[in-house]
Chimera marker file (.cmm) of the C-alpha trace (Angstrom):
<marker_set name="trace">
<marker id="1" x="90.064" y="69.588" z="89.260" r="1" g="1" b="0" radius="0.5"/>
<marker id="2" x="93.264" y="67.557" z="88.499" r="1" g="1" b="0" radius="0.5"/>
<marker id="3" x="96.104" y="69.263" z="86.642" r="1" g="1" b="0" radius="0.5"/>
<marker id="4" x="97.594" y="67.316" z="83.531" r="1" g="1" b="0" radius="0.5"/>
<marker id="5" x="101.021" y="67.229" z="83.322" r="1" g="1" b="0" radius="0.5"/>
<marker id="6" x="101.149" y="69.433" z="80.235" r="1" g="1" b="0" radius="0.5"/>
<marker id="7" x="99.376" y="71.927" z="82.314" r="1" g="1" b="0" radius="0.5"/>
<marker id="8" x="102.067" y="71.443" z="85.163" r="1" g="1" b="0" radius="0.5"/>
<marker id="9" x="104.563" y="71.911" z="82.557" r="1" g="1" b="0" radius="0.5"/>
<marker id="10" x="103.331" y="74.834" z="81.248" r="1" g="1" b="0" radius="0.5"/>
<marker id="11" x="103.063" y="76.499" z="84.834" r="1" g="1" b="0" radius="0.5"/>
<marker id="12" x="106.515" y="75.559" z="85.304" r="1" g="1" b="0" radius="0.5"/>
<marker id="13" x="107.672" y="77.141" z="82.685" r="1" g="1" b="0" radius="0.5"/>
<marker id="14" x="105.446" y="80.259" z="83.107" r="1" g="1" b="0" radius="0.5"/>
<marker id="15" x="106.772" y="80.651" z="86.397" r="1" g="1" b="0" radius="0.5"/>
<marker id="16" x="110.474" y="80.278" z="85.423" r="1" g="1" b="0" radius="0.5"/>
<marker id="17" x="109.843" y="83.352" z="82.828" r="1" g="1" b="0" radius="0.5"/>
<marker id="18" x="107.758" y="85.298" z="85.398" r="1" g="1" b="0" radius="0.5"/>
<marker id="19" x="110.816" y="84.352" z="87.865" r="1" g="1" b="0" radius="0.5"/>
<marker id="20" x="113.574" y="85.946" z="85.196" r="1" g="1" b="0" radius="0.5"/>
<marker id="21" x="110.990" y="89.354" z="84.950" r="1" g="1" b="0" radius="0.5"/>
<marker id="22" x="111.479" y="89.304" z="88.722" r="1" g="1" b="0" radius="0.5"/>
<marker id="23" x="115.189" y="89.000" z="89.155" r="1" g="1" b="0" radius="0.5"/>
<marker id="24" x="115.593" y="91.715" z="86.398" r="1" g="1" b="0" radius="0.5"/>
<marker id="25" x="112.462" y="94.161" z="88.515" r="1" g="1" b="0" radius="0.5"/>
<marker id="26" x="114.903" y="93.408" z="91.525" r="1" g="1" b="0" radius="0.5"/>
<marker id="27" x="118.408" y="94.484" z="89.874" r="1" g="1" b="0" radius="0.5"/>
<marker id="28" x="116.702" y="97.803" z="88.402" r="1" g="1" b="0" radius="0.5"/>
<marker id="29" x="114.671" y="98.878" z="91.979" r="1" g="1" b="0" radius="0.5"/>
<marker id="30" x="118.574" y="98.226" z="93.672" r="1" g="1" b="0" radius="0.5"/>
<marker id="31" x="119.884" y="100.354" z="91.024" r="1" g="1" b="0" radius="0.5"/>
<marker id="32" x="117.477" y="102.677" z="91.284" r="1" g="1" b="0" radius="0.5"/>
<marker id="33" x="117.900" y="103.393" z="94.729" r="1" g="1" b="0" radius="0.5"/>
<marker id="34" x="121.300" y="103.740" z="94.462" r="1" g="1" b="0" radius="0.5"/>
<marker id="35" x="121.225" y="106.402" z="91.950" r="1" g="1" b="0" radius="0.5"/>
<marker id="36" x="118.412" y="108.481" z="93.986" r="1" g="1" b="0" radius="0.5"/>
<marker id="37" x="121.303" y="107.901" z="97.265" r="1" g="1" b="0" radius="0.5"/>
<marker id="38" x="123.714" y="109.437" z="95.189" r="1" g="1" b="0" radius="0.5"/>
<marker id="39" x="122.829" y="112.656" z="93.692" r="1" g="1" b="0" radius="0.5"/>
<marker id="40" x="123.473" y="116.125" z="94.291" r="1" g="1" b="0" radius="0.5"/>
<marker id="41" x="123.206" y="119.329" z="93.141" r="1" g="1" b="0" radius="0.5"/>
<marker id="42" x="120.948" y="122.378" z="93.084" r="1" g="1" b="0" radius="0.5"/>
<marker id="43" x="117.803" y="119.710" z="91.756" r="1" g="1" b="0" radius="0.5"/>
<marker id="44" x="118.751" y="117.374" z="94.224" r="1" g="1" b="0" radius="0.5"/>
<marker id="45" x="115.114" y="117.345" z="95.733" r="1" g="1" b="0" radius="0.5"/>
<marker id="46" x="113.625" y="117.203" z="92.520" r="1" g="1" b="0" radius="0.5"/>
<marker id="47" x="115.762" y="114.310" z="91.502" r="1" g="1" b="0" radius="0.5"/>
<marker id="48" x="115.384" y="112.628" z="94.960" r="1" g="1" b="0" radius="0.5"/>
<marker id="49" x="111.470" y="112.601" z="94.504" r="1" g="1" b="0" radius="0.5"/>
<marker id="50" x="111.426" y="111.298" z="91.077" r="1" g="1" b="0" radius="0.5"/>
<marker id="51" x="113.418" y="108.585" z="91.809" r="1" g="1" b="0" radius="0.5"/>
<marker id="52" x="111.645" y="108.188" z="94.725" r="1" g="1" b="0" radius="0.5"/>
<marker id="53" x="108.679" y="107.805" z="92.775" r="1" g="1" b="0" radius="0.5"/>
<marker id="54" x="110.583" y="105.492" z="90.334" r="1" g="1" b="0" radius="0.5"/>
<marker id="55" x="111.481" y="103.036" z="93.170" r="1" g="1" b="0" radius="0.5"/>
<marker id="56" x="107.829" y="102.789" z="94.607" r="1" g="1" b="0" radius="0.5"/>
<marker id="57" x="106.531" y="101.732" z="91.218" r="1" g="1" b="0" radius="0.5"/>
<marker id="58" x="109.226" y="99.051" z="90.490" r="1" g="1" b="0" radius="0.5"/>
<marker id="59" x="108.445" y="97.935" z="94.235" r="1" g="1" b="0" radius="0.5"/>
<marker id="60" x="104.630" y="97.631" z="92.864" r="1" g="1" b="0" radius="0.5"/>
<marker id="61" x="105.697" y="95.670" z="89.943" r="1" g="1" b="0" radius="0.5"/>
<marker id="62" x="107.579" y="93.480" z="92.045" r="1" g="1" b="0" radius="0.5"/>
<marker id="63" x="104.508" y="92.996" z="94.291" r="1" g="1" b="0" radius="0.5"/>
<marker id="64" x="102.589" y="92.042" z="91.274" r="1" g="1" b="0" radius="0.5"/>
<marker id="65" x="104.943" y="89.724" z="89.566" r="1" g="1" b="0" radius="0.5"/>
<marker id="66" x="105.690" y="87.643" z="92.725" r="1" g="1" b="0" radius="0.5"/>
<marker id="67" x="101.905" y="87.484" z="93.131" r="1" g="1" b="0" radius="0.5"/>
<marker id="68" x="101.576" y="86.153" z="89.464" r="1" g="1" b="0" radius="0.5"/>
<marker id="69" x="104.297" y="83.464" z="90.155" r="1" g="1" b="0" radius="0.5"/>
<marker id="70" x="102.829" y="82.589" z="93.273" r="1" g="1" b="0" radius="0.5"/>
<marker id="71" x="99.297" y="81.977" z="91.821" r="1" g="1" b="0" radius="0.5"/>
<marker id="72" x="101.284" y="79.345" z="89.131" r="1" g="1" b="0" radius="0.5"/>
<marker id="73" x="101.874" y="77.576" z="92.152" r="1" g="1" b="0" radius="0.5"/>
<marker id="74" x="105.445" y="78.139" z="92.356" r="1" g="1" b="0" radius="0.5"/>
<marker id="75" x="108.173" y="80.018" z="94.703" r="1" g="1" b="0" radius="0.5"/>
<marker id="76" x="111.040" y="82.129" z="93.452" r="1" g="1" b="0" radius="0.5"/>
<marker id="77" x="114.595" y="81.864" z="94.978" r="1" g="1" b="0" radius="0.5"/>
<marker id="78" x="114.582" y="85.182" z="96.501" r="1" g="1" b="0" radius="0.5"/>
<marker id="79" x="118.060" y="85.841" z="97.407" r="1" g="1" b="0" radius="0.5"/>
<marker id="80" x="120.565" y="87.974" z="95.310" r="1" g="1" b="0" radius="0.5"/>
<marker id="81" x="122.466" y="85.432" z="94.760" r="1" g="1" b="0" radius="0.5"/>
<marker id="82" x="120.266" y="83.880" z="92.706" r="1" g="1" b="0" radius="0.5"/>
<marker id="83" x="119.004" y="86.935" z="91.339" r="1" g="1" b="0" radius="0.5"/>
<marker id="84" x="122.540" y="87.709" z="89.819" r="1" g="1" b="0" radius="0.5"/>
<marker id="85" x="122.611" y="84.246" z="88.177" r="1" g="1" b="0" radius="0.5"/>
<marker id="86" x="119.566" y="84.898" z="86.668" r="1" g="1" b="0" radius="0.5"/>
<marker id="87" x="119.343" y="89.056" z="85.616" r="1" g="1" b="0" radius="0.5"/>
<marker id="88" x="119.946" y="90.034" z="82.018" r="1" g="1" b="0" radius="0.5"/>
<marker id="89" x="121.440" y="93.276" z="83.089" r="1" g="1" b="0" radius="0.5"/>
<marker id="90" x="125.287" y="94.075" z="82.835" r="1" g="1" b="0" radius="0.5"/>
<marker id="91" x="126.526" y="93.818" z="86.447" r="1" g="1" b="0" radius="0.5"/>
<marker id="92" x="129.145" y="96.076" z="86.046" r="1" g="1" b="0" radius="0.5"/>
<marker id="93" x="128.777" y="99.777" z="86.900" r="1" g="1" b="0" radius="0.5"/>
<marker id="94" x="129.662" y="102.017" z="84.173" r="1" g="1" b="0" radius="0.5"/>
<marker id="95" x="132.410" y="104.553" z="84.772" r="1" g="1" b="0" radius="0.5"/>
<marker id="96" x="130.490" y="107.899" z="84.781" r="1" g="1" b="0" radius="0.5"/>
<marker id="97" x="129.953" y="108.860" z="88.448" r="1" g="1" b="0" radius="0.5"/>
<marker id="98" x="127.415" y="111.802" z="87.613" r="1" g="1" b="0" radius="0.5"/>
<marker id="99" x="123.817" y="111.908" z="87.280" r="1" g="1" b="0" radius="0.5"/>
<marker id="100" x="123.806" y="111.873" z="83.657" r="1" g="1" b="0" radius="0.5"/>
<marker id="101" x="125.679" y="108.605" z="83.601" r="1" g="1" b="0" radius="0.5"/>
<marker id="102" x="123.807" y="107.169" z="86.200" r="1" g="1" b="0" radius="0.5"/>
<marker id="103" x="120.458" y="108.325" z="84.378" r="1" g="1" b="0" radius="0.5"/>
<marker id="104" x="121.726" y="106.725" z="81.283" r="1" g="1" b="0" radius="0.5"/>
<marker id="105" x="122.459" y="103.369" z="83.023" r="1" g="1" b="0" radius="0.5"/>
<marker id="106" x="118.797" y="103.283" z="84.435" r="1" g="1" b="0" radius="0.5"/>
<marker id="107" x="117.590" y="104.147" z="80.783" r="1" g="1" b="0" radius="0.5"/>
<marker id="108" x="119.594" y="101.476" z="79.294" r="1" g="1" b="0" radius="0.5"/>
<marker id="109" x="118.348" y="99.174" z="81.731" r="1" g="1" b="0" radius="0.5"/>
<marker id="110" x="114.816" y="100.401" z="81.365" r="1" g="1" b="0" radius="0.5"/>
<marker id="111" x="115.152" y="99.930" z="77.463" r="1" g="1" b="0" radius="0.5"/>
<marker id="112" x="116.836" y="96.224" z="77.696" r="1" g="1" b="0" radius="0.5"/>
<marker id="113" x="113.958" y="95.303" z="80.016" r="1" g="1" b="0" radius="0.5"/>
<marker id="114" x="111.459" y="96.448" z="77.068" r="1" g="1" b="0" radius="0.5"/>
<marker id="115" x="112.703" y="94.490" z="74.710" r="1" g="1" b="0" radius="0.5"/>
<marker id="116" x="113.082" y="91.304" z="76.722" r="1" g="1" b="0" radius="0.5"/>
<marker id="117" x="109.565" y="91.808" z="78.157" r="1" g="1" b="0" radius="0.5"/>
<marker id="118" x="108.228" y="92.355" z="74.482" r="1" g="1" b="0" radius="0.5"/>
<marker id="119" x="110.165" y="88.866" z="73.504" r="1" g="1" b="0" radius="0.5"/>
<marker id="120" x="108.118" y="87.198" z="76.674" r="1" g="1" b="0" radius="0.5"/>
<marker id="121" x="105.342" y="88.535" z="75.557" r="1" g="1" b="0" radius="0.5"/>
<marker id="122" x="105.410" y="86.470" z="71.994" r="1" g="1" b="0" radius="0.5"/>
<marker id="123" x="106.832" y="83.580" z="74.069" r="1" g="1" b="0" radius="0.5"/>
<marker id="124" x="103.701" y="83.591" z="76.494" r="1" g="1" b="0" radius="0.5"/>
<marker id="125" x="101.007" y="83.739" z="73.728" r="1" g="1" b="0" radius="0.5"/>
<marker id="126" x="102.624" y="80.488" z="71.416" r="1" g="1" b="0" radius="0.5"/>
<marker id="127" x="103.238" y="78.574" z="74.533" r="1" g="1" b="0" radius="0.5"/>
<marker id="128" x="99.244" y="79.130" z="75.792" r="1" g="1" b="0" radius="0.5"/>
<marker id="129" x="96.112" y="80.987" z="75.193" r="1" g="1" b="0" radius="0.5"/>
<marker id="130" x="96.397" y="82.262" z="78.746" r="1" g="1" b="0" radius="0.5"/>
<marker id="131" x="95.751" y="86.154" z="77.589" r="1" g="1" b="0" radius="0.5"/>
<marker id="132" x="95.387" y="87.737" z="81.269" r="1" g="1" b="0" radius="0.5"/>
<marker id="133" x="99.688" y="86.488" z="81.514" r="1" g="1" b="0" radius="0.5"/>
<marker id="134" x="100.124" y="88.383" z="77.950" r="1" g="1" b="0" radius="0.5"/>
<marker id="135" x="98.022" y="91.413" z="79.271" r="1" g="1" b="0" radius="0.5"/>
<marker id="136" x="100.111" y="91.363" z="82.218" r="1" g="1" b="0" radius="0.5"/>
<marker id="137" x="103.271" y="91.483" z="80.730" r="1" g="1" b="0" radius="0.5"/>
<marker id="138" x="102.042" y="94.249" z="78.121" r="1" g="1" b="0" radius="0.5"/>
<marker id="139" x="101.198" y="95.965" z="81.156" r="1" g="1" b="0" radius="0.5"/>
<marker id="140" x="104.658" y="95.978" z="82.718" r="1" g="1" b="0" radius="0.5"/>
<marker id="141" x="106.022" y="96.711" z="79.218" r="1" g="1" b="0" radius="0.5"/>
<marker id="142" x="103.947" y="99.745" z="79.174" r="1" g="1" b="0" radius="0.5"/>
<marker id="143" x="105.354" y="100.851" z="82.906" r="1" g="1" b="0" radius="0.5"/>
<marker id="144" x="109.142" y="100.601" z="82.049" r="1" g="1" b="0" radius="0.5"/>
<marker id="145" x="108.390" y="102.604" z="78.843" r="1" g="1" b="0" radius="0.5"/>
<marker id="146" x="106.846" y="105.205" z="81.123" r="1" g="1" b="0" radius="0.5"/>
<marker id="147" x="109.812" y="105.294" z="83.275" r="1" g="1" b="0" radius="0.5"/>
<marker id="148" x="112.213" y="105.173" z="80.248" r="1" g="1" b="0" radius="0.5"/>
<marker id="149" x="110.303" y="108.290" z="78.807" r="1" g="1" b="0" radius="0.5"/>
<marker id="150" x="110.814" y="110.060" z="82.256" r="1" g="1" b="0" radius="0.5"/>
<marker id="151" x="114.453" y="109.138" z="82.274" r="1" g="1" b="0" radius="0.5"/>
<marker id="152" x="114.971" y="110.409" z="78.903" r="1" g="1" b="0" radius="0.5"/>
<marker id="153" x="113.379" y="113.958" z="79.610" r="1" g="1" b="0" radius="0.5"/>
<marker id="154" x="116.024" y="114.476" z="82.132" r="1" g="1" b="0" radius="0.5"/>
<marker id="155" x="118.685" y="114.011" z="79.648" r="1" g="1" b="0" radius="0.5"/>
<marker id="156" x="117.548" y="116.877" z="77.547" r="1" g="1" b="0" radius="0.5"/>
<link id1="1" id2="2" r="1" g="1" b="0" radius="0.2"/>
<link id1="2" id2="3" r="1" g="1" b="0" radius="0.2"/>
<link id1="3" id2="4" r="1" g="1" b="0" radius="0.2"/>
<link id1="4" id2="5" r="1" g="1" b="0" radius="0.2"/>
<link id1="5" id2="6" r="1" g="1" b="0" radius="0.2"/>
<link id1="6" id2="7" r="1" g="1" b="0" radius="0.2"/>
<link id1="7" id2="8" r="1" g="1" b="0" radius="0.2"/>
<link id1="8" id2="9" r="1" g="1" b="0" radius="0.2"/>
<link id1="9" id2="10" r="1" g="1" b="0" radius="0.2"/>
<link id1="10" id2="11" r="1" g="1" b="0" radius="0.2"/>
<link id1="11" id2="12" r="1" g="1" b="0" radius="0.2"/>
<link id1="12" id2="13" r="1" g="1" b="0" radius="0.2"/>
<link id1="13" id2="14" r="1" g="1" b="0" radius="0.2"/>
<link id1="14" id2="15" r="1" g="1" b="0" radius="0.2"/>
<link id1="15" id2="16" r="1" g="1" b="0" radius="0.2"/>
<link id1="16" id2="17" r="1" g="1" b="0" radius="0.2"/>
<link id1="17" id2="18" r="1" g="1" b="0" radius="0.2"/>
<link id1="18" id2="19" r="1" g="1" b="0" radius="0.2"/>
<link id1="19" id2="20" r="1" g="1" b="0" radius="0.2"/>
<link id1="20" id2="21" r="1" g="1" b="0" radius="0.2"/>
<link id1="21" id2="22" r="1" g="1" b="0" radius="0.2"/>
<link id1="22" id2="23" r="1" g="1" b="0" radius="0.2"/>
<link id1="23" id2="24" r="1" g="1" b="0" radius="0.2"/>
<link id1="24" id2="25" r="1" g="1" b="0" radius="0.2"/>
<link id1="25" id2="26" r="1" g="1" b="0" radius="0.2"/>
<link id1="26" id2="27" r="1" g="1" b="0" radius="0.2"/>
<link id1="27" id2="28" r="1" g="1" b="0" radius="0.2"/>
<link id1="28" id2="29" r="1" g="1" b="0" radius="0.2"/>
<link id1="29" id2="30" r="1" g="1" b="0" radius="0.2"/>
<link id1="30" id2="31" r="1" g="1" b="0" radius="0.2"/>
<link id1="31" id2="32" r="1" g="1" b="0" radius="0.2"/>
<link id1="32" id2="33" r="1" g="1" b="0" radius="0.2"/>
<link id1="33" id2="34" r="1" g="1" b="0" radius="0.2"/>
<link id1="34" id2="35" r="1" g="1" b="0" radius="0.2"/>
<link id1="35" id2="36" r="1" g="1" b="0" radius="0.2"/>
<link id1="36" id2="37" r="1" g="1" b="0" radius="0.2"/>
<link id1="37" id2="38" r="1" g="1" b="0" radius="0.2"/>
<link id1="38" id2="39" r="1" g="1" b="0" radius="0.2"/>
<link id1="39" id2="40" r="1" g="1" b="0" radius="0.2"/>
<link id1="40" id2="41" r="1" g="1" b="0" radius="0.2"/>
<link id1="41" id2="42" r="1" g="1" b="0" radius="0.2"/>
<link id1="42" id2="43" r="1" g="1" b="0" radius="0.2"/>
<link id1="43" id2="44" r="1" g="1" b="0" radius="0.2"/>
<link id1="44" id2="45" r="1" g="1" b="0" radius="0.2"/>
<link id1="45" id2="46" r="1" g="1" b="0" radius="0.2"/>
<link id1="46" id2="47" r="1" g="1" b="0" radius="0.2"/>
<link id1="47" id2="48" r="1" g="1" b="0" radius="0.2"/>
<link id1="48" id2="49" r="1" g="1" b="0" radius="0.2"/>
<link id1="49" id2="50" r="1" g="1" b="0" radius="0.2"/>
<link id1="50" id2="51" r="1" g="1" b="0" radius="0.2"/>
<link id1="51" id2="52" r="1" g="1" b="0" radius="0.2"/>
<link id1="52" id2="53" r="1" g="1" b="0" radius="0.2"/>
<link id1="53" id2="54" r="1" g="1" b="0" radius="0.2"/>
<link id1="54" id2="55" r="1" g="1" b="0" radius="0.2"/>
<link id1="55" id2="56" r="1" g="1" b="0" radius="0.2"/>
<link id1="56" id2="57" r="1" g="1" b="0" radius="0.2"/>
<link id1="57" id2="58" r="1" g="1" b="0" radius="0.2"/>
<link id1="58" id2="59" r="1" g="1" b="0" radius="0.2"/>
<link id1="59" id2="60" r="1" g="1" b="0" radius="0.2"/>
<link id1="60" id2="61" r="1" g="1" b="0" radius="0.2"/>
<link id1="61" id2="62" r="1" g="1" b="0" radius="0.2"/>
<link id1="62" id2="63" r="1" g="1" b="0" radius="0.2"/>
<link id1="63" id2="64" r="1" g="1" b="0" radius="0.2"/>
<link id1="64" id2="65" r="1" g="1" b="0" radius="0.2"/>
<link id1="65" id2="66" r="1" g="1" b="0" radius="0.2"/>
<link id1="66" id2="67" r="1" g="1" b="0" radius="0.2"/>
<link id1="67" id2="68" r="1" g="1" b="0" radius="0.2"/>
<link id1="68" id2="69" r="1" g="1" b="0" radius="0.2"/>
<link id1="69" id2="70" r="1" g="1" b="0" radius="0.2"/>
<link id1="70" id2="71" r="1" g="1" b="0" radius="0.2"/>
<link id1="71" id2="72" r="1" g="1" b="0" radius="0.2"/>
<link id1="72" id2="73" r="1" g="1" b="0" radius="0.2"/>
<link id1="73" id2="74" r="1" g="1" b="0" radius="0.2"/>
<link id1="74" id2="75" r="1" g="1" b="0" radius="0.2"/>
<link id1="75" id2="76" r="1" g="1" b="0" radius="0.2"/>
<link id1="76" id2="77" r="1" g="1" b="0" radius="0.2"/>
<link id1="77" id2="78" r="1" g="1" b="0" radius="0.2"/>
<link id1="78" id2="79" r="1" g="1" b="0" radius="0.2"/>
<link id1="79" id2="80" r="1" g="1" b="0" radius="0.2"/>
<link id1="80" id2="81" r="1" g="1" b="0" radius="0.2"/>
<link id1="81" id2="82" r="1" g="1" b="0" radius="0.2"/>
<link id1="82" id2="83" r="1" g="1" b="0" radius="0.2"/>
<link id1="83" id2="84" r="1" g="1" b="0" radius="0.2"/>
<link id1="84" id2="85" r="1" g="1" b="0" radius="0.2"/>
<link id1="85" id2="86" r="1" g="1" b="0" radius="0.2"/>
<link id1="86" id2="87" r="1" g="1" b="0" radius="0.2"/>
<link id1="87" id2="88" r="1" g="1" b="0" radius="0.2"/>
<link id1="88" id2="89" r="1" g="1" b="0" radius="0.2"/>
<link id1="89" id2="90" r="1" g="1" b="0" radius="0.2"/>
<link id1="90" id2="91" r="1" g="1" b="0" radius="0.2"/>
<link id1="91" id2="92" r="1" g="1" b="0" radius="0.2"/>
<link id1="92" id2="93" r="1" g="1" b="0" radius="0.2"/>
<link id1="93" id2="94" r="1" g="1" b="0" radius="0.2"/>
<link id1="94" id2="95" r="1" g="1" b="0" radius="0.2"/>
<link id1="95" id2="96" r="1" g="1" b="0" radius="0.2"/>
<link id1="96" id2="97" r="1" g="1" b="0" radius="0.2"/>
<link id1="97" id2="98" r="1" g="1" b="0" radius="0.2"/>
<link id1="98" id2="99" r="1" g="1" b="0" radius="0.2"/>
<link id1="99" id2="100" r="1" g="1" b="0" radius="0.2"/>
<link id1="100" id2="101" r="1" g="1" b="0" radius="0.2"/>
<link id1="101" id2="102" r="1" g="1" b="0" radius="0.2"/>
<link id1="102" id2="103" r="1" g="1" b="0" radius="0.2"/>
<link id1="103" id2="104" r="1" g="1" b="0" radius="0.2"/>
<link id1="104" id2="105" r="1" g="1" b="0" radius="0.2"/>
<link id1="105" id2="106" r="1" g="1" b="0" radius="0.2"/>
<link id1="106" id2="107" r="1" g="1" b="0" radius="0.2"/>
<link id1="107" id2="108" r="1" g="1" b="0" radius="0.2"/>
<link id1="108" id2="109" r="1" g="1" b="0" radius="0.2"/>
<link id1="109" id2="110" r="1" g="1" b="0" radius="0.2"/>
<link id1="110" id2="111" r="1" g="1" b="0" radius="0.2"/>
<link id1="111" id2="112" r="1" g="1" b="0" radius="0.2"/>
<link id1="112" id2="113" r="1" g="1" b="0" radius="0.2"/>
<link id1="113" id2="114" r="1" g="1" b="0" radius="0.2"/>
<link id1="114" id2="115" r="1" g="1" b="0" radius="0.2"/>
<link id1="115" id2="116" r="1" g="1" b="0" radius="0.2"/>
<link id1="116" id2="117" r="1" g="1" b="0" radius="0.2"/>
<link id1="117" id2="118" r="1" g="1" b="0" radius="0.2"/>
<link id1="118" id2="119" r="1" g="1" b="0" radius="0.2"/>
<link id1="119" id2="120" r="1" g="1" b="0" radius="0.2"/>
<link id1="120" id2="121" r="1" g="1" b="0" radius="0.2"/>
<link id1="121" id2="122" r="1" g="1" b="0" radius="0.2"/>
<link id1="122" id2="123" r="1" g="1" b="0" radius="0.2"/>
<link id1="123" id2="124" r="1" g="1" b="0" radius="0.2"/>
<link id1="124" id2="125" r="1" g="1" b="0" radius="0.2"/>
<link id1="125" id2="126" r="1" g="1" b="0" radius="0.2"/>
<link id1="126" id2="127" r="1" g="1" b="0" radius="0.2"/>
<link id1="127" id2="128" r="1" g="1" b="0" radius="0.2"/>
<link id1="128" id2="129" r="1" g="1" b="0" radius="0.2"/>
<link id1="129" id2="130" r="1" g="1" b="0" radius="0.2"/>
<link id1="130" id2="131" r="1" g="1" b="0" radius="0.2"/>
<link id1="131" id2="132" r="1" g="1" b="0" radius="0.2"/>
<link id1="132" id2="133" r="1" g="1" b="0" radius="0.2"/>
<link id1="133" id2="134" r="1" g="1" b="0" radius="0.2"/>
<link id1="134" id2="135" r="1" g="1" b="0" radius="0.2"/>
<link id1="135" id2="136" r="1" g="1" b="0" radius="0.2"/>
<link id1="136" id2="137" r="1" g="1" b="0" radius="0.2"/>
<link id1="137" id2="138" r="1" g="1" b="0" radius="0.2"/>
<link id1="138" id2="139" r="1" g="1" b="0" radius="0.2"/>
<link id1="139" id2="140" r="1" g="1" b="0" radius="0.2"/>
<link id1="140" id2="141" r="1" g="1" b="0" radius="0.2"/>
<link id1="141" id2="142" r="1" g="1" b="0" radius="0.2"/>
<link id1="142" id2="143" r="1" g="1" b="0" radius="0.2"/>
<link id1="143" id2="144" r="1" g="1" b="0" radius="0.2"/>
<link id1="144" id2="145" r="1" g="1" b="0" radius="0.2"/>
<link id1="145" id2="146" r="1" g="1" b="0" radius="0.2"/>
<link id1="146" id2="147" r="1" g="1" b="0" radius="0.2"/>
<link id1="147" id2="148" r="1" g="1" b="0" radius="0.2"/>
<link id1="148" id2="149" r="1" g="1" b="0" radius="0.2"/>
<link id1="149" id2="150" r="1" g="1" b="0" radius="0.2"/>
<link id1="150" id2="151" r="1" g="1" b="0" radius="0.2"/>
<link id1="151" id2="152" r="1" g="1" b="0" radius="0.2"/>
<link id1="152" id2="153" r="1" g="1" b="0" radius="0.2"/>
<link id1="153" id2="154" r="1" g="1" b="0" radius="0.2"/>
<link id1="154" id2="155" r="1" g="1" b="0" radius="0.2"/>
<link id1="155" id2="156" r="1" g="1" b="0" radius="0.2"/>
</marker_set>
């Protein structure tokens, strides 16, 4: 089956959008692992297990996004330098170095990513009739909404 120029351009555009999501996921994973290592206190073990679970979930998301990009016939520049150019997260650490500050920062990152994913869903659906990709981005959004909900529960 021959791929048309329009189809190749669409797949390239899709790969670029998914690569951007992938970069954000990697940065979020790094931040989550960073918090997971820095926590101390009486509830250390609970939070350690909580952030380990969130890190594992983000790792799974990363694997799925990478496979999706590769399925489009493209590859991601998987270098931290490239991720920092593309990521839409704030690259500066907030000044609060306690567990509430870390959790607030992660919550903000999840909420920011949720908004970006919702915007990408509408962009993807208007640029193609590829429902599988739209559904995929919706599932990613739901995963981050769940993780944000759990983070919010620690702030109450």
